[in-house]
Structure formats: structure tokens, C-alpha cells
C-alpha positions in Angstrom: 18.9 -0.8 7.6 16.9 -0.5 10.8 13.2 -0.9 10.5 11.4 2.3 11.8 10.0 2.0 15.2 6.4 3.3 15.8 5.9 3.9 19.5 2.2 3.7 20.5 0.6 5.7 23.2 -2.1 4.4 25.5 -4.8 6.6 24.0 -4.4 4.6 20.8 -4.0 1.2 22.4 -7.3 1.8 24.3 -9.5 1.7 21.2 -10.3 -1.8 19.8 -10.8 -0.4 16.3 -7.4 1.3 16.3 -5.7 -1.7 17.9 -7.1 -4.0 15.3 -6.1 -1.8 12.4 -2.6 -1.1 13.8 -1.8 -4.8 14.5 -3.2 -6.0 11.2 -1.3 -3.4 9.2 1.8 -4.4 11.0 1.2 -8.0 10.1 0.3 -7.3 6.5 3.4 -5.1 5.9 5.5 -7.9 7.3 7.4 -5.8 9.7 9.4 -4.2 6.9 7.7 -0.9 7.0 7.5 -0.4 10.8 7.6 -2.3 14.0 5.4 -1.5 17.0 6.7 -0.6 20.5 5.1 0.7 23.6 5.9 0.8 27.3 4.7 -0.9 30.4 3.4 2.4 31.6 1.3 2.9 28.5 0.0 -0.7 28.8 -1.0 -0.1 32.4 -2.7 3.1 31.6 -4.7 1.4 28.8 -5.9 -1.3 31.1 -6.7 1.2 33.9 -9.0 3.1 31.6 -10.5 -0.1 30.2 -11.5 -1.3 33.6 -12.7 2.2 34.7 -14.9 2.6 31.7 -16.1 -1.1 31.7 -16.6 -1.6 35.4 -19.2 -4.3 34.9 -17.0 -6.4 32.5 -16.0 -9.9 33.7 -12.7 -10.6 35.3 -11.0 -11.8 32.1 -11.8 -8.6 30.1 -8.7 -6.7 30.8 -6.6 -9.9 30.8 -7.6 -10.6 27.3 -6.7 -7.1 26.2 -3.4 -7.3 27.9 -2.5 -10.6 26.2 -3.5 -9.4 22.8 -1.4 -6.2 23.1 1.6 -8.2 24.4 1.2 -10.7 21.5 1.2 -8.1 18.7 3.6 -5.5 19.9 7.2 -6.1 18.9 8.6 -4.8 22.2 7.4 -3.3 25.4 9.8 -0.9 27.1 10.1 -1.2 30.9 13.3 0.8 31.5 14.2 4.3 30.2 16.1 7.3 31.6 14.4 10.5 32.6 15.1 13.3 30.1 14.0 16.8 29.4 10.5 17.1 27.9 9.7 20.1 25.6 5.9 19.7 26.0 3.5 21.4 28.4 1.7 18.3 29.7 3.7 16.6 32.4 1.7 13.4 31.9 3.3 13.0 28.5 6.8 13.1 29.8 7.1 9.4 30.2 5.9 8.8 26.7 8.5 11.1 25.2 11.2 9.5 27.3 10.3 6.0 26.4 9.9 6.8 22.7 13.3 8.6 22.6 15.0 5.7 24.4 14.2 3.3 21.6 15.0 5.8 18.9 11.5 5.8 17.6 10.8 7.2 14.2 7.2 7.8 14.9 5.0 8.5 17.9 1.4 7.5 17.4 -0.7 9.5 19.9 -4.2 10.9 19.7 -3.0 13.7 22.0 -3.1 17.3 20.9 -0.4 18.1 23.4 2.2 16.4 21.2 0.9 18.2 18.1 1.7 21.5 19.8 5.3 20.8 20.4 7.9 22.3 18.0 8.7 19.2 15.9 12.3 20.4 15.7 12.7 19.6 19.4 11.7 16.0 18.9 13.6 13.1 17.4 10.5 11.4 16.1 7.5 12.3 13.9 4.3 12.8 15.8 1.2 11.2 14.2 -2.4 10.7 15.2 -3.7 7.2 14.4 -5.5 8.8 11.5 -2.3 10.3 10.0 -0.2 7.2 10.6 -2.8 5.0 8.9 -2.8 7.4 5.9 1.0 7.2 5.8 0.8 3.4 5.7 -1.9 3.5 3.0 0.1 5.8 0.8 3.0 3.4 0.9 1.3 0.1 1.1 -2.2 0.2 -0.5 -2.1 -3.6 -0.9 -1.7 -4.1 2.9 -4.8 -1.9 3.5 -6.7 -4.1 0.9 -5.8 -7.2 2.8 -6.8 -5.8 6.2 -10.1 -4.7 4.7 -10.7 -8.3 3.5 -9.8 -9.7 6.9 -12.1 -7.2 8.7 -15.0 -7.7 6.3 -14.7 -11.5 6.8 -14.6 -11.0 10.6 -17.6 -8.7 10.8 -19.7 -10.6 8.3 -20.8 -13.0 11.1 -21.4 -10.1 13.6 -25.1 -9.1 13.4 -25.5 -5.3 13.5 -21.8 -4.6 13.0 -21.1 -1.1 11.6 -19.3 -0.6 8.3 -15.5 -0.3 8.6 -15.5 3.4 7.6 -18.1 4.2 10.2 -16.1 2.4 12.9 -13.0 4.3 11.9 -14.8 7.7 12.0 -16.1 6.9 15.5 -12.5 6.1 16.5 -11.3 9.5 15.4 -9.9 8.6 12.0 -12.0 10.6 9.4 -9.4 10.8 6.7 -8.5 7.1 6.9 -12.2 6.3 7.0 -12.7 8.0 3.7 -9.6 6.1 2.3 -11.1 2.8 3.4 -14.5 3.7 2.0 -12.9 4.3 -1.4 -10.8 1.2 -1.2 -13.9 -0.9 -0.5 -15.7 0.6 -3.6 -12.7 -0.1 -5.8 -12.3 -3.6 -4.5 -15.9 -4.3 -5.2 -15.3 -3.3 -8.8 -12.1 -5.3 -9.0 -10.2 -2.0 -9.6 -6.8 -0.9 -8.4 -6.7 0.9 -5.1 -3.2 2.3 -5.8 -3.0 6.1 -5.3 -6.2 6.6 -3.3 -4.4 7.7 -0.1 -2.0 9.9 -2.1 -5.0 11.7 -3.8 -6.7 12.3 -0.4 -3.5 13.6 1.1 -2.9 15.9 -1.8 -6.5 17.2 -1.5 -5.8 18.0 2.2 -2.5 19.7 1.5 -2.5 23.5 2.0 -2.5 25.5 -1.2 
């Protein structure tokens, strides 16, 4: 059975917080739950905005980001055919074409334009980073626990580092931030974290 492909847009790759969680969850799920693809176009867009918004960063700044992204993505698409796009934003056309070309199961994009498209016209599920992380948490709570442990160990030696949930909220992941907050509390009490994401998703579901 083919492992589902999650295609990642540039607006997700841009954020260090989102990149770190995405790549670490990919590692901790062992590639059995999803694999991560993106495109050369998305990578170039990510680096363009990184340099534009960090104009005073040293020369190796964008190089380091490029190398990390290339290291942790399972594949980077450089060739895909032009196809019809059912969305309104022409700048999303290439993302749709690339994701479709690799038969992606998920598109992870913090882009409201994709959310407005009739999902019946797409061959993949559209997720924000927040909703995708919640999907992973609902199916692999242990992977979230392990990433939390890794992140806590990393930031322990970073003076003034913000808590994991605060960083996630700032990165646009409020639901997953609450999920992580509850995971951290349960882990501190040596209690099971199973079902936390499901409970939060159920609470969010329309009545």
C-alpha cells in the first residue's frame, strides 16, 4: 500500500516552528503515516521570502535553510505538467499542479485560497499546518510525545525560549498548541496522552 504523500506549500516551509514540527513528526512516525514532498518552486519561494524578511542575515542563512529542507523532504518535484486549476488565485496554480502530479493525499498550506475551493474538485485533502498536525496527533499521539521530548531538550539550553505551545500559537496553530499544552501536562504526571487530540477535535466539531 502506498504511503500517503503530504505536499508542503512555501508558506508552511517558511516558518521554523512549522518546519521543525513537520520534519520531526515525519521522523517519529517512521514514514509509515505520511511522506513529505514539495517542489523546487516552493523551495525557491521560501528562500526568497526568508532573504527578503531577513535582509541583514549572513550569507549562509538561506543556505542552511535550503540544506535542512532538502535533507528532510522525501522528494522535491521539479517537473510537472500544466493543468486546469479550480481556484481563484493564479499564484496557487503551480502548487495544485505539482501536488496533483505526485498524487498527493494531502496539501499542507496556510493559504485561505485553497480552503475556498470546492474540495470535490481536488484530488487531495487541503490542510492548514494546524489541522494536519491535529490529524497526526489523533492517529499517533506517541509521536507527538516524542517530538515534545525532543523539542523540550533542545530549548532547555536556549535562554528565554518561549514554551512550545506559545511558539505554535505564534506560528498559526492554535488547536495544535492546545493539544501540545495538554500533552505536556499529562507527560509531567506520567499519564497517557492517548485521545487528547480526538477530544479537542470532537469539541470543535459542529453540533
